[in-house]
C-alpha positions in Angstrom: -129.0 200.9 181.3 -131.8 203.3 181.9 -132.2 205.5 185.0 -135.1 203.4 186.3 -133.0 200.2 185.9 -130.1 201.8 187.8 -132.3 202.9 190.6 -133.8 199.4 190.8 -130.4 197.8 191.0 -128.8 200.2 193.5 -128.8 199.7 197.2 -129.8 202.8 199.4 -126.1 203.6 199.9 -125.3 203.3 196.2 -128.2 205.5 195.3 -126.8 208.2 197.8 -123.3 207.8 196.4 -124.5 208.0 192.8 -126.6 211.1 193.6 -123.6 212.9 195.2 -121.3 211.8 192.3 -123.8 213.0 189.7 -124.5 216.4 191.4 -120.8 217.1 192.0 -119.9 216.2 188.4 -122.7 218.3 187.0 -121.7 221.3 189.2 -118.1 221.0 188.1 -119.0 220.7 184.4 -121.3 223.7 184.7 -118.5 225.6 186.3 -120.5 226.3 189.4 -117.3 225.3 191.3 -114.0 223.7 190.5 -112.6 220.4 191.4 -110.1 222.2 193.7 -112.9 224.1 195.5 -114.8 220.8 196.0 -111.7 219.1 197.4 -111.0 222.0 199.7 -114.5 222.0 201.1 -114.4 218.2 201.5 -111.2 218.5 203.5 -112.7 221.3 205.6 -115.7 219.1 206.4 -113.6 216.1 207.3 -111.5 218.3 209.7 -114.6 219.6 211.4 -116.0 216.1 211.8 -112.7 214.8 213.2 -112.6 217.7 215.7 -116.2 217.0 216.8 -115.3 213.3 217.4 -112.1 214.2 219.2 -114.0 216.7 221.4 -116.7 214.2 222.1 -114.1 211.5 223.2 -112.0 213.9 225.3 -114.4 214.4 228.3 -115.2 210.7 228.4 -111.4 209.8 228.5 -110.9 212.3 231.3 -113.8 211.0 233.3 -112.6 207.4 232.8 -109.2 208.4 234.2 -110.8 210.0 237.2 -113.0 207.0 237.8 -110.0 204.7 237.5 -108.2 206.6 240.4 -111.1 206.2 242.8 
């Protein structure tokens, strides 16, 4: 399969995932970073995102509890 054929077959999400896969694989193979470094940064990003979501939900839950009492 050629690159052009792959692009034509892929959905938008698949093109994004394939791009991330290809870039990470290339960077690891070129020894720009290691798999362990990538995994560490991935986990770091996930923790930050979960904290953001948790922080965003916290005020709403508090205001819902206050509204329920009134």
